[in-house]
KETORLO-570969 format. One record per atom (N, C-alpha, C): residue in three letters; atom name; x, y negated, z negated. Coordinates in nm, 4 decimals, m for minus. Each point is the difference from the previous one (the first is absolute). Layout:
<recs>
[ala CA [X Y Z]]
...
</recs>
This chain:
<recs>
[unk N [7.0332 m30.6547 m19.5887]]
[unk CA [0.0856 0.1351 0.0533]]
[unk C [m0.0622 0.0780 m0.0220]]
[unk N [m0.1481 0.0804 0.0572]]
[unk CA [m0.0327 0.0460 m0.0078]]
[unk C [m0.0598 0.1604 0.0117]]
[unk N [0.0988 0.0570 m0.0252]]
[unk CA [0.0172 0.1307 0.0547]]
[unk C [0.0210 0.0815 m0.0872]]
[unk N [m0.0234 m0.0358 m0.0904]]
[unk CA [0.0275 0.0659 m0.1622]]
[unk C [0.1107 0.0396 m0.0329]]
[unk N [0.1305 m0.0853 0.0396]]
[unk CA [0.0414 0.0756 m0.1185]]
[unk C [0.1260 m0.2213 0.0210]]
[unk N [0.0065 0.1103 m0.1656]]
[unk CA [0.0296 m0.1614 m0.0774]]
[unk C [0.2065 m0.0360 m0.0219]]
[unk N [0.0505 0.0848 0.0973]]
[unk CA [0.1527 m0.0200 m0.0482]]
[unk C [0.0072 0.0714 m0.1372]]
[unk N [0.1777 m0.0232 m0.0399]]
[unk CA [0.0358 0.1054 m0.1084]]
[unk C [m0.0554 0.1325 m0.0170]]
[unk N [m0.0323 0.0287 0.1358]]
[unk CA [m0.0823 0.1641 m0.0420]]
[unk C [m0.1407 m0.0290 m0.0846]]
[unk N [m0.0672 m0.0436 m0.0153]]
[unk CA [m0.1057 m0.0430 m0.0743]]
[unk C [m0.0935 m0.0807 0.1021]]
[unk N [m0.0969 0.1398 0.0030]]
[unk CA [m0.1157 0.0547 0.1084]]
[unk C [m0.1014 m0.0724 m0.0691]]
[unk N [m0.0699 m0.0972 0.0015]]
[unk CA [m0.1155 m0.0572 m0.0789]]
[unk C [0.0011 m0.0724 m0.1316]]
[unk N [0.1267 0.0864 m0.0559]]
[unk CA [0.0323 m0.0225 m0.1692]]
[unk C [m0.1008 0.0856 m0.0691]]
[unk N [m0.0196 0.1271 0.0620]]
[unk CA [m0.0851 0.0491 m0.1000]]
[unk C [0.0630 0.1402 m0.0420]]
[unk N [0.1120 0.0548 m0.0318]]
[unk CA [0.0291 0.0755 0.0010]]
[unk C [0.0302 m0.0070 m0.1958]]
[unk N [m0.0269 0.1648 m0.0150]]
[unk CA [m0.0249 m0.0060 m0.1476]]
[unk C [0.1523 m0.0551 m0.0464]]
[unk N [m0.0030 m0.0180 m0.1461]]
[unk CA [0.1134 m0.0688 m0.0529]]
[unk C [0.0137 0.0491 m0.1436]]
[unk N [0.0312 0.0714 m0.0407]]
[unk CA [0.0396 0.0206 m0.1589]]
[unk C [m0.0635 m0.0574 m0.0805]]
[unk N [m0.1530 0.0361 m0.0630]]
[unk CA [m0.0327 m0.0907 m0.1649]]
[unk C [m0.1403 m0.0988 0.1289]]
[unk N [m0.0091 m0.0575 0.0525]]
[unk CA [m0.1241 m0.0680 0.1397]]
[unk C [m0.1005 0.0921 m0.0489]]
[unk N [m0.0673 m0.0748 0.0647]]
[unk CA [m0.1779 0.0055 m0.0300]]
[unk C [m0.0439 m0.0953 0.2120]]
[unk N [m0.1543 0.0648 m0.0206]]
[unk CA [m0.0249 m0.0353 0.1732]]
[unk C [m0.0049 m0.1942 m0.0606]]
[unk N [m0.0154 m0.1124 m0.0549]]
[unk CA [0.0527 m0.0126 0.0019]]
[unk C [0.1166 m0.1747 0.0130]]
[unk N [0.1153 0.1295 m0.0494]]
[unk CA [0.1032 m0.0330 0.0355]]
[unk C [0.0644 m0.0113 0.1682]]
[unk N [m0.1154 0.1025 0.0332]]
[unk CA [0.0789 m0.0061 0.1879]]
[unk C [m0.1187 m0.0695 0.0651]]
[unk N [m0.1068 m0.0536 m0.0901]]
[unk CA [m0.0436 m0.0928 0.1180]]
[unk C [0.0582 m0.1578 m0.0269]]
[unk N [0.0673 0.0184 m0.1223]]
[unk CA [0.0958 m0.1580 m0.0730]]
[unk C [0.0985 0.0218 0.1175]]
[unk N [0.0631 0.1172 0.0636]]
[unk CA [0.1500 0.0077 0.0111]]
[unk C [m0.0829 m0.0667 0.2302]]
[unk N [m0.0883 0.0781 m0.0279]]
[unk CA [m0.0486 m0.0030 0.1623]]
[unk C [m0.0198 m0.1582 m0.0279]]
[unk N [m0.1056 m0.0733 m0.0087]]
[unk CA [m0.0088 m0.1121 m0.0039]]
[unk C [0.1101 m0.1090 0.0112]]
[unk N [0.0827 0.0782 m0.1453]]
[unk CA [0.0997 m0.0844 0.0010]]
[unk C [0.1237 m0.0103 0.1216]]
[unk N [0.0065 0.1122 0.0928]]
[unk CA [m0.0019 m0.0420 0.1596]]
[unk C [m0.0392 m0.0627 0.0797]]
[unk N [m0.1564 0.0268 m0.0079]]
[unk CA [m0.0608 m0.0864 0.0845]]
[unk C [0.0176 m0.1643 m0.0098]]
[unk N [m0.0586 m0.0239 m0.1034]]
[unk CA [m0.0035 m0.1727 m0.0641]]
[unk C [0.0693 0.0603 m0.1672]]
[unk N [0.1310 m0.0896 0.0430]]
[unk CA [0.0874 0.0003 m0.0454]]
[unk C [0.0554 m0.1239 m0.1184]]
[unk N [m0.0622 m0.0911 m0.0307]]
[unk CA [m0.0940 m0.1067 m0.0117]]
[unk C [m0.0643 0.0042 m0.0880]]
[unk N [m0.0879 0.0842 m0.0272]]
[unk CA [m0.1360 0.0048 m0.0767]]
[unk C [0.0365 0.1025 m0.1408]]
[unk N [m0.0669 m0.0510 m0.0828]]
[unk CA [0.0799 0.0503 m0.1250]]
[unk C [m0.1252 0.0558 m0.0084]]
[unk N [0.0012 0.1600 m0.0186]]
[unk CA [m0.0830 0.1203 m0.0139]]
[unk C [m0.0337 0.0769 m0.1476]]
[unk N [0.0896 m0.1034 m0.1133]]
[unk CA [m0.0697 0.0446 m0.1343]]
[unk C [m0.1447 0.0512 m0.0167]]
[unk N [m0.0796 m0.1720 0.0406]]
[unk CA [m0.1335 0.1089 m0.0685]]
[unk C [m0.0185 0.1375 0.0529]]
[unk N [0.0004 0.0791 0.1130]]
[unk CA [m0.0010 0.1358 0.0071]]
[unk C [0.0413 0.0697 m0.1102]]
[unk N [0.1113 m0.0345 m0.0624]]
[unk CA [0.0550 0.0526 m0.0706]]
[unk C [m0.0405 0.1019 m0.1148]]
[unk N [m0.1325 m0.1589 m0.0529]]
[unk CA [m0.0789 0.0048 m0.1089]]
[unk C [m0.1172 0.0372 0.0442]]
[unk N [m0.0703 m0.0824 0.1127]]
[unk CA [m0.0979 0.0563 0.0517]]
[unk C [m0.0883 0.0886 0.0945]]
[unk N [0.1493 0.0459 0.0773]]
[unk CA [0.0011 0.0782 0.1101]]
[unk C [m0.0528 0.1156 m0.1047]]
[unk N [0.1051 0.0071 m0.1106]]
[unk CA [m0.0185 0.1954 m0.0703]]
[unk C [m0.0591 m0.0372 m0.0591]]
[unk N [m0.1297 m0.0685 m0.0452]]
[unk CA [m0.1146 0.0295 m0.0516]]
[unk C [m0.0729 0.0126 0.0819]]
[unk N [m0.0058 m0.0547 0.1059]]
[unk CA [m0.1012 0.0912 0.0954]]
[unk C [0.0355 0.0880 0.0766]]
[unk N [0.1341 0.0427 m0.0308]]
[unk CA [0.0560 0.1357 0.0617]]
[unk C [m0.0569 0.1233 m0.1197]]
[unk N [m0.0161 m0.0503 m0.1669]]
[unk CA [m0.0106 0.0809 m0.0729]]
[unk C [m0.1501 0.0396 0.0177]]
[unk N [m0.0623 m0.0927 0.0131]]
[unk CA [m0.1153 m0.0195 m0.0033]]
[unk C [m0.1026 0.1220 0.0860]]
[unk N [0.0744 m0.0189 0.1011]]
[unk CA [0.0081 0.1256 0.1010]]
[unk C [0.0533 0.1445 m0.0003]]
[unk N [0.0848 m0.0029 m0.0858]]
[unk CA [0.0500 0.1096 0.0108]]
[unk C [m0.1051 0.0734 m0.1116]]
[unk N [m0.0861 m0.1007 m0.1056]]
[unk CA [m0.0138 0.1243 m0.1020]]
[unk C [m0.1450 m0.0497 0.0432]]
[unk N [m0.0570 m0.0191 0.0246]]
[unk CA [m0.1571 m0.0767 0.0496]]
[unk C [m0.0307 0.1864 0.0189]]
[unk N [0.0519 0.1279 0.1358]]
[unk CA [m0.0716 0.0733 0.0190]]
[unk C [m0.0015 0.0689 m0.1014]]
[unk N [0.1060 0.0607 m0.1217]]
[unk CA [m0.0234 0.0363 m0.1165]]
[unk C [m0.0817 m0.0272 m0.0806]]
[unk N [m0.0550 m0.1361 m0.0015]]
[unk CA [m0.1081 0.0039 m0.1290]]
[unk C [m0.1315 m0.0114 0.0393]]
[unk N [0.0348 m0.0210 0.1894]]
[unk CA [m0.1467 0.0214 0.0465]]
[unk C [m0.0124 0.1293 m0.0160]]
[unk N [0.0447 0.1112 0.0092]]
[unk CA [m0.0028 0.1534 m0.0128]]
[unk C [m0.0901 0.0010 m0.1228]]
[unk N [0.0956 m0.0321 m0.0839]]
[unk CA [m0.0333 0.0612 m0.1013]]
[unk C [m0.1559 m0.0833 m0.0904]]
[unk N [m0.0492 m0.1115 0.0613]]
[unk CA [m0.1298 m0.0445 m0.0122]]
[unk C [m0.0880 0.1014 0.1003]]
[unk N [0.0251 0.0481 0.1398]]
[unk CA [m0.0778 0.1046 0.0483]]
[unk C [m0.0150 0.1122 m0.0732]]
[unk N [0.0874 0.0771 m0.0626]]
[unk CA [0.0211 0.0920 m0.1399]]
[unk C [m0.1280 0.0412 m0.0138]]
[unk N [0.0047 m0.1582 m0.0589]]
[unk CA [m0.1489 m0.0229 m0.1247]]
[unk C [m0.1459 m0.0475 0.1437]]
[unk N [0.0560 0.0142 0.0996]]
[unk CA [m0.1369 m0.0456 0.0853]]
[unk C [m0.0506 m0.1388 m0.0267]]
[unk N [0.1075 m0.1034 0.0070]]
[unk CA [0.0180 m0.1144 m0.0071]]
[unk C [0.0550 m0.0573 0.1090]]
[unk N [m0.0358 m0.1070 0.0759]]
[unk CA [0.0679 m0.1305 0.0571]]
[unk C [0.0860 m0.0963 m0.1274]]
[unk N [0.0876 m0.0527 0.1121]]
[unk CA [0.0836 m0.0759 m0.1473]]
[unk C [m0.0703 m0.1101 m0.0712]]
[unk N [m0.1332 m0.0620 0.1277]]
[unk CA [m0.0914 m0.0752 m0.0344]]
[unk C [m0.0931 0.0111 m0.1060]]
[unk N [m0.0241 0.1296 0.0340]]
[unk CA [m0.0954 0.1205 m0.1336]]
[unk C [0.0816 m0.0642 m0.0893]]
[unk N [0.0741 0.1044 0.0154]]
[unk CA [0.1099 m0.0804 m0.1719]]
[unk C [m0.0168 m0.0815 m0.0884]]
[unk N [0.0752 m0.1274 0.0720]]
[unk CA [0.0146 m0.0560 m0.0555]]
[unk C [m0.1203 m0.0955 m0.0476]]
[unk N [m0.1445 m0.0072 0.0558]]
[unk CA [m0.1188 0.0518 m0.0883]]
[unk C [0.0013 0.0327 m0.1443]]
[unk N [0.0080 0.1446 0.0409]]
[unk CA [m0.0324 0.0850 m0.1240]]
[unk C [0.1086 m0.0240 m0.1150]]
[unk N [0.1331 m0.0471 0.0117]]
[unk CA [0.1117 m0.0323 m0.0476]]
[unk C [m0.0362 m0.1506 m0.0312]]
[unk N [m0.0369 m0.1041 0.0576]]
[unk CA [m0.0130 m0.0982 m0.0774]]
[unk C [m0.0743 m0.0306 m0.0913]]
[unk N [m0.1557 0.1387 0.0330]]
[unk CA [m0.1161 0.0286 m0.1710]]
[unk C [0.0371 0.0378 m0.1016]]
[unk N [0.0925 0.0875 0.0581]]
[unk CA [0.0686 0.0810 m0.1055]]
[unk C [0.0634 m0.0859 m0.0945]]
[unk N [0.0986 m0.0859 0.0290]]
[unk CA [0.1203 m0.0799 m0.0805]]
[unk C [m0.0749 m0.1002 0.0026]]
[unk N [m0.0598 m0.0097 0.0198]]
[unk CA [m0.1575 m0.0779 m0.0891]]
[unk C [m0.0182 m0.0312 m0.1985]]
[unk N [0.0017 0.1234 0.0141]]
[unk CA [m0.0520 0.0292 m0.1188]]
[unk C [m0.1012 0.0364 m0.0341]]
[unk N [m0.0413 0.0976 m0.1476]]
[unk CA [m0.1261 0.0533 0.0657]]
[unk C [m0.0375 m0.1714 m0.0405]]
[unk N [m0.1549 0.0649 0.0827]]
[unk CA [m0.1482 0.0475 m0.0016]]
[unk C [0.0624 0.0442 0.1642]]
[unk N [0.0884 m0.0620 0.0747]]
[unk CA [0.0468 0.0823 0.1299]]
[unk C [m0.1103 m0.1165 0.0807]]
[unk N [m0.0674 m0.1536 m0.0155]]
[unk CA [m0.0710 0.0340 0.0760]]
[unk C [0.0517 m0.1977 0.0535]]
[unk N [m0.0128 m0.0292 0.1237]]
[unk CA [0.0114 m0.1315 0.0301]]
[unk C [m0.0708 m0.1062 0.1334]]
[unk N [m0.0098 m0.0712 m0.0398]]
[unk CA [m0.0655 m0.0245 0.1272]]
[unk C [0.0830 m0.0084 0.1408]]
[unk N [m0.1495 0.0095 0.1299]]
[unk CA [0.1021 m0.0464 0.1225]]
[unk C [0.0893 m0.0390 0.0484]]
[unk N [m0.0518 m0.1796 m0.0736]]
[unk CA [0.0883 m0.0697 0.0115]]
[unk C [0.1606 m0.0870 m0.0616]]
[unk N [m0.0509 0.1419 m0.1616]]
[unk CA [0.1410 0.0233 m0.0838]]
[unk C [0.0815 0.0864 0.0980]]
[unk N [m0.0447 0.1104 0.0808]]
[unk CA [0.0548 0.1115 0.0055]]
[unk C [0.0833 m0.0422 0.2362]]
[unk N [m0.0922 m0.0669 0.0301]]
[unk CA [0.1165 m0.0847 0.1552]]
[unk C [0.0501 m0.0782 m0.0603]]
[unk N [0.0453 m0.1498 m0.0858]]
[unk CA [0.0779 m0.0522 m0.0755]]
[unk C [0.0866 0.0943 m0.0051]]
[unk N [m0.0303 0.1141 m0.1230]]
[unk CA [0.1440 0.0642 0.0070]]
[unk C [0.0406 0.1010 0.0856]]
[unk N [m0.0220 0.0494 0.0918]]
[unk CA [0.0136 0.0223 0.0983]]
[unk C [0.0447 m0.0276 0.1348]]
[unk N [0.0130 m0.1345 m0.0250]]
[unk CA [0.0045 m0.1207 0.1378]]
[unk C [m0.0591 0.0564 0.1184]]
[unk N [m0.1401 0.0234 m0.0177]]
[unk CA [m0.0014 0.0284 0.1725]]
[unk C [m0.1675 m0.0044 m0.0001]]
[unk N [m0.0471 m0.0327 0.1685]]
[unk CA [m0.1436 m0.0304 m0.0450]]
[unk C [m0.1148 0.0468 m0.0484]]
[unk N [m0.1309 m0.0862 0.0033]]
[unk CA [m0.1481 0.0875 m0.0971]]
[unk C [m0.0068 0.1138 0.0769]]
[unk N [0.0100 m0.0211 0.1572]]
[unk CA [m0.0418 0.1608 0.1096]]
[unk C [0.1209 0.0730 m0.0687]]
[unk N [0.1050 m0.0475 0.0110]]
[unk CA [0.0931 0.1140 m0.0280]]
[unk C [m0.0472 0.0944 m0.1353]]
[unk N [m0.0116 m0.0876 m0.0645]]
[unk CA [m0.0283 0.0535 m0.1409]]
[unk C [m0.1024 0.0899 0.0047]]
[unk N [m0.1018 m0.0690 0.0451]]
[unk CA [m0.1653 0.0935 0.0084]]
[unk C [0.0434 0.1115 0.1415]]
[unk N [0.0235 0.0179 0.0128]]
[unk CA [0.0456 0.1258 0.0590]]
[unk C [0.0715 0.1033 0.0303]]
[unk N [0.0736 m0.0641 m0.1294]]
[unk CA [0.0672 0.1297 m0.1158]]
[unk C [m0.1556 0.0153 m0.0797]]
[unk N [m0.0020 m0.0830 m0.0388]]
[unk CA [m0.1225 0.0500 m0.1336]]
[unk C [m0.0338 0.0874 0.0410]]
[unk N [m0.0756 m0.0256 0.1853]]
[unk CA [m0.0715 0.1155 m0.0043]]
[unk C [m0.0079 0.1363 m0.0270]]
[unk N [0.1362 0.0268 0.0895]]
[unk CA [0.0625 0.0984 0.0133]]
[unk C [0.0333 0.0888 m0.1410]]
[unk N [0.0786 m0.0592 m0.1182]]
[unk CA [m0.0018 0.0267 m0.1391]]
[unk C [m0.1443 0.0110 m0.1041]]
[unk N [m0.1319 m0.0581 0.0387]]
[unk CA [m0.0955 0.0291 m0.0366]]
[unk C [m0.0924 0.1552 0.0606]]
[unk N [0.0464 m0.0502 0.1669]]
[unk CA [m0.0431 0.1559 m0.0118]]
[unk C [0.0622 0.1522 m0.0175]]
[unk N [0.1300 m0.0713 m0.0371]]
[unk CA [0.1370 0.1148 m0.0612]]
[unk C [m0.0350 0.0677 m0.1280]]
[unk N [m0.0568 m0.0728 m0.1010]]
[unk CA [m0.0941 0.0086 m0.1885]]
[unk C [0.1595 m0.1096 m0.0440]]
[unk N [0.0391 m0.0736 0.0239]]
[unk CA [0.1642 m0.0647 m0.0164]]
[unk C [m0.0925 m0.0933 m0.0742]]
[unk N [m0.0680 m0.1248 0.0184]]
[unk CA [m0.0190 m0.0838 m0.0371]]
[unk C [m0.1876 0.0006 0.0565]]
[unk N [m0.1032 m0.0645 m0.1044]]
[unk CA [m0.1588 m0.0692 0.0178]]
[unk C [0.0399 m0.1775 0.0145]]
[unk N [m0.1148 m0.0151 0.0577]]
[unk CA [0.0269 m0.1260 m0.0580]]
[unk C [m0.1967 0.0039 m0.0470]]
[unk N [0.0626 m0.1258 m0.1167]]
[unk CA [m0.1440 m0.0353 m0.1367]]
[unk C [0.0058 m0.1526 0.0481]]
[unk N [m0.1363 0.0007 m0.0448]]
[unk CA [m0.0133 m0.1474 m0.0362]]
[unk C [0.0347 m0.0613 m0.0763]]
[unk N [m0.0265 m0.1266 m0.0273]]
[unk CA [0.1198 m0.0672 m0.0664]]
[unk C [m0.0926 0.0484 m0.1456]]
[unk N [0.0132 m0.0155 m0.1714]]
[unk CA [m0.1121 m0.0333 m0.0644]]
[unk C [m0.0345 m0.1888 m0.0325]]
[unk N [0.1337 m0.0509 0.0418]]
[unk CA [m0.0288 m0.1323 m0.0042]]
[unk C [m0.0602 m0.0583 0.1026]]
[unk N [m0.0055 0.0690 0.1390]]
[unk CA [m0.0639 m0.1124 0.1027]]
[unk C [m0.0326 0.1503 0.0644]]
[unk N [m0.1583 m0.0077 0.0447]]
[unk CA [m0.0364 0.1384 0.0602]]
[unk C [m0.0125 m0.0511 0.1642]]
[unk N [0.0889 m0.0790 0.0724]]
[unk CA [0.0081 m0.0177 0.1173]]
[unk C [0.1670 0.0508 0.0303]]
[unk N [0.0727 0.0358 m0.1331]]
[unk CA [0.1420 m0.0720 m0.0254]]
[unk C [0.0632 0.1630 m0.0061]]
[unk N [0.0604 0.0805 0.0752]]
[unk CA [0.0599 0.1066 0.0312]]
[unk C [0.0966 0.0683 m0.0788]]
[unk N [0.0399 0.0909 m0.0850]]
[unk CA [0.1557 0.0564 m0.0251]]
[unk C [m0.0034 0.1151 0.0502]]
[unk N [0.1331 0.0208 0.0367]]
[unk CA [0.0670 0.1148 m0.0107]]
[unk C [0.0426 0.0476 m0.0978]]
[unk N [m0.0563 0.1911 0.0063]]
[unk CA [0.0629 0.0720 m0.1076]]
[unk C [0.0234 0.0999 0.0743]]
[unk N [0.1727 0.0244 m0.0998]]
[unk CA [0.0601 0.1096 m0.0199]]
[unk C [m0.0410 0.1543 m0.0529]]
[unk N [m0.0129 0.1163 0.0920]]
[unk CA [m0.1085 0.0826 m0.0096]]
[unk C [0.1209 0.1089 m0.1236]]
[unk N [m0.0238 0.0960 m0.1099]]
[unk CA [0.0523 0.0905 m0.0032]]
[unk C [0.1078 0.0299 0.0582]]
[unk N [m0.0721 0.0720 0.1456]]
[unk CA [0.0695 0.0862 0.0507]]
[unk C [0.1109 m0.1033 0.0941]]
[unk N [m0.0332 m0.1813 m0.0052]]
[unk CA [0.1122 m0.0095 0.1042]]
[unk C [0.0850 m0.0396 m0.0497]]
[unk N [m0.0123 m0.0574 m0.1994]]
[unk CA [0.1084 m0.0444 m0.0969]]
[unk C [0.0905 0.1573 0.0260]]
[unk N [m0.0040 0.0866 m0.0312]]
[unk CA [0.0738 0.1561 m0.0302]]
[unk C [0.0610 m0.0374 0.1448]]
[unk N [m0.1151 m0.0101 0.1236]]
[unk CA [0.1598 0.0441 0.1474]]
[unk C [0.0984 m0.1358 0.0188]]
[unk N [m0.0796 m0.1254 m0.0925]]
[unk CA [0.1070 m0.1400 m0.0098]]
[unk C [0.1020 0.0468 m0.0035]]
[unk N [0.0057 0.0660 m0.1586]]
[unk CA [0.1186 0.0057 m0.0941]]
[unk C [0.0437 0.1440 0.0949]]
[unk N [m0.0706 0.1166 0.0016]]
[unk CA [0.1134 0.0478 0.0561]]
[unk C [0.0614 0.0006 0.1510]]
[unk N [m0.0600 m0.0984 0.0848]]
[unk CA [0.0884 m0.0609 0.1411]]
[unk C [0.0434 m0.0318 m0.1044]]
[unk N [0.0500 m0.1061 m0.0382]]
[unk CA [0.1135 m0.1376 m0.0300]]
[unk C [0.1026 0.0847 m0.0767]]
[unk N [m0.0097 0.1256 m0.0833]]
[unk CA [0.0807 0.0116 m0.0128]]
[unk C [0.1063 0.1337 0.0543]]
[unk N [m0.1116 0.0274 0.0776]]
[unk CA [0.1308 m0.0111 0.1330]]
[unk C [0.0313 m0.0292 0.0752]]
[unk N [0.0053 m0.0874 0.0458]]
[unk CA [m0.0177 m0.1164 0.0578]]
[unk C [0.1351 m0.0734 m0.0695]]
[unk N [0.0429 m0.0012 m0.1465]]
[unk CA [0.0647 m0.0841 m0.1026]]
[unk C [0.1148 0.1318 0.0053]]
[unk N [m0.0232 0.1547 0.0795]]
[unk CA [0.1005 0.0687 m0.0178]]
[unk C [0.0641 m0.0070 0.1326]]
[unk N [m0.0479 m0.0352 0.1149]]
[unk CA [0.0135 m0.0095 0.0942]]
[unk C [0.1127 m0.0961 0.0544]]
[unk N [m0.0722 m0.0779 m0.0796]]
[unk CA [0.0865 m0.1375 0.0173]]
[unk C [0.1401 m0.0063 m0.0786]]
[unk N [0.0088 0.0789 m0.1145]]
[unk CA [0.1162 m0.0177 m0.1189]]
[unk C [0.0904 0.0737 0.1330]]
[unk N [m0.0496 0.1307 0.0732]]
[unk CA [0.0926 0.0603 0.0598]]
[unk C [0.1400 m0.0564 0.1303]]
[unk N [m0.1204 m0.1103 0.0292]]
[unk CA [0.0613 m0.0968 0.0963]]
[unk C [0.1727 m0.0711 m0.0798]]
[unk N [m0.0876 m0.0268 m0.1046]]
[unk CA [0.1456 m0.1093 m0.1036]]
[unk C [0.1202 0.0692 m0.0767]]
[unk N [0.0117 0.1682 0.0589]]
[unk CA [0.1059 0.0356 m0.0309]]
[unk C [0.1190 m0.0053 0.0469]]
[unk N [0.0310 m0.1230 0.0908]]
[unk CA [0.1546 0.0139 m0.0114]]
[unk C [0.0333 m0.1418 m0.0690]]
[unk N [m0.1241 m0.0926 m0.0776]]
[unk CA [0.0799 m0.0512 m0.0635]]
[unk C [m0.0526 0.0323 m0.1863]]
[unk N [0.1291 m0.0440 m0.0792]]
[unk CA [0.0105 0.0243 m0.0997]]
[unk C [m0.1135 m0.0861 m0.1234]]
[unk N [m0.0450 0.0455 m0.0732]]
[unk CA [m0.0595 m0.1048 m0.1173]]
[unk C [m0.0069 m0.1238 0.0261]]
[unk N [0.1502 m0.0812 m0.0434]]
[unk CA [0.0557 m0.1770 0.0413]]
[unk C [m0.0223 m0.0454 0.1495]]
[unk N [0.0306 0.1315 0.0309]]
[unk CA [m0.0449 m0.0638 0.1171]]
[unk C [m0.1615 m0.0201 0.0325]]
[unk N [m0.0250 0.0584 0.0295]]
[unk CA [m0.1781 0.0089 0.0223]]
[unk C [m0.0196 m0.1570 m0.0456]]
[unk N [m0.0199 m0.0020 m0.1728]]
[unk CA [0.0642 m0.1351 m0.0988]]
[unk C [m0.0154 m0.0529 0.0693]]
[unk N [0.1064 m0.0706 0.0571]]
[unk CA [0.0281 m0.0717 0.0414]]
[unk C [m0.0342 m0.0381 0.1519]]
[unk N [m0.0688 0.1094 0.0808]]
[unk CA [m0.0743 m0.0360 0.0918]]
[unk C [m0.1109 m0.0960 0.0305]]
[unk N [m0.0509 0.1160 m0.0997]]
[unk CA [m0.1605 m0.0986 m0.0486]]
[unk C [0.0142 m0.1030 m0.0526]]
[unk N [0.1187 m0.0968 m0.0989]]
[unk CA [m0.0393 m0.1332 m0.0329]]
[unk C [0.0515 m0.0162 0.1201]]
[unk N [0.0392 0.0135 0.0934]]
[unk CA [0.0757 m0.0934 0.1012]]
[unk C [m0.0984 0.0407 0.0665]]
[unk N [m0.0738 0.0444 0.1084]]
[unk CA [m0.1038 0.0486 0.0205]]
[unk C [m0.1720 m0.0684 m0.0444]]
[unk N [0.0109 m0.0307 m0.1175]]
[unk CA [m0.0596 m0.0878 m0.1066]]
[unk C [m0.0211 m0.0928 0.0343]]
[unk N [0.0771 m0.0283 m0.0366]]
[unk CA [0.0991 m0.1800 0.0913]]
[unk C [m0.0102 m0.1004 0.0725]]
[unk N [0.0129 0.1223 0.0858]]
[unk CA [m0.0036 m0.0271 0.2059]]
[unk C [m0.2047 m0.0233 0.0064]]
[unk N [m0.0708 0.1161 m0.0295]]
[unk CA [m0.1082 m0.0217 0.0380]]
[unk C [m0.0319 m0.1373 m0.1072]]
[unk N [m0.0222 0.0159 m0.0815]]
[unk CA [m0.0175 m0.1274 m0.0997]]
[unk C [m0.0142 m0.1495 0.0748]]
[unk N [0.1157 0.0094 0.0615]]
[unk CA [0.0532 m0.1285 0.0538]]
[unk C [m0.0852 0.0031 0.1233]]
[unk N [m0.0075 0.0883 0.0893]]
[unk CA [m0.0603 m0.0285 0.0933]]
[unk C [m0.1413 m0.0015 m0.0334]]
[unk N [m0.0368 0.0331 m0.0598]]
[unk CA [m0.1694 m0.0333 m0.0345]]
[unk C [m0.0155 m0.0894 m0.0732]]
[unk N [0.0557 m0.0514 m0.0498]]
[unk CA [0.0008 m0.1650 m0.0807]]
[unk C [m0.0136 m0.1045 0.1745]]
[unk N [0.0820 0.0529 0.0600]]
[unk CA [0.0438 m0.0789 0.1319]]
[unk C [m0.1582 m0.0481 0.0797]]
[unk N [m0.0528 0.1531 0.0033]]
[unk CA [m0.1089 0.0137 0.1233]]
[unk C [m0.0740 m0.0865 m0.1196]]
[unk N [m0.0058 m0.0209 m0.1355]]
[unk CA [m0.1637 m0.0490 m0.0787]]
[unk C [0.0306 m0.1188 0.0069]]
[unk N [0.1151 m0.0807 m0.0153]]
[unk CA [0.0085 m0.1432 0.0243]]
[unk C [m0.0347 m0.0013 0.1078]]
[unk N [0.0819 0.0686 0.1753]]
[unk CA [m0.1096 m0.0709 0.0650]]
[unk C [m0.1357 0.0063 0.0471]]
[unk N [m0.0091 0.1227 m0.0829]]
[unk CA [m0.2110 m0.0151 0.0364]]
[unk C [m0.0283 m0.0854 m0.0506]]
[unk N [0.0634 m0.0514 m0.1774]]
[unk CA [m0.0484 m0.1120 m0.0320]]
[unk C [0.0213 m0.1251 0.0894]]
[unk N [0.1243 m0.0263 0.0562]]
[unk CA [0.0163 m0.1328 0.0909]]
[unk C [m0.1247 m0.0009 0.1043]]
[unk N [m0.0069 0.1484 0.0920]]
[unk CA [m0.1112 m0.0279 0.0652]]
[unk C [m0.1436 m0.0767 m0.0457]]
[unk N [m0.0707 0.0498 m0.1204]]
[unk CA [m0.0640 m0.0187 m0.0893]]
[unk C [m0.0627 m0.1420 m0.0446]]
[unk N [0.1290 m0.0498 m0.0020]]
[unk CA [0.0041 m0.1516 m0.0084]]
[unk C [m0.0462 m0.1542 0.0691]]
</recs>
């Protein structure tokens, strides 16, 4: 039946129902099209993806208000949260940020030009470089992070404290399980 009507007055299963969200509507549509397929993963992973897409523009706008893009903020935030003296090797940084060394170099160039970081020769090995957060970079990282946390906190108002805590525990468990499974897979490939 390809004419767009599904019987029982349910046109493509897309009308709003009380308490439903976008993912519920998608799952209902798939249930009509592929009733034998279990779409439970969408209930969790689809919502995580949707949540990320909903909040990303506000978070990126927060960083833009400070003259940063998300990647630049990640660099100065990584240095700031590393603790005094706010100094890391590029290898430590791109491992922490999970980006390529080329992607990091581009970000470092922009941040150095803006006076937010500086590159220094390593006192232990004159061939190595260290990335240091400037005072201006440290102040900007802290101010941007405080604003970001206020922005992100506003998104959580639909949940009370116990609900937020329970959700955080479940997400941690899910992510740890996925990370462990991926690490096992990488270990098996290396063997």
